[in-house]
C-alpha angles and dihedrals in degrees: 000000000000115000104217095164093055092236122166119248089255091051090050092051090049089051089054090050088056091045087055091055089051089049090055090053091048093047116040089176087067092056090053094060098045121093114261091248120020142154112241121222114183121204122192107206094197101043107073095185096050090041090054089050090048093052093045093053101041108151092241088061092049100054098285113164133192089248086071091057135266121302117258119189120207116201118210136187125179089357093299126114108249102175147339122232109211122211093262090057095257110147115214118191110228094234094048094059 
């Protein structure tokens, strides 16, 4: 992913977290399949620097516990949500939810 705005990797990850929230509003079916409480980990597939940072700072590596909720991964490409990986490992394409 090209970074035309000159954002840092942290800023790009935060933007994807915001985009995930927008995707939930746009796709109520996605909300229905997510756990009630969860910890979100975004992973940009086309941004190696931000992806590396995301992997390094996964909540489970930073003291995440199950009491906070299960870990849900959101896979992005080109700033768009491609799929959600549920705690059981089930992959849900964003458009199919």
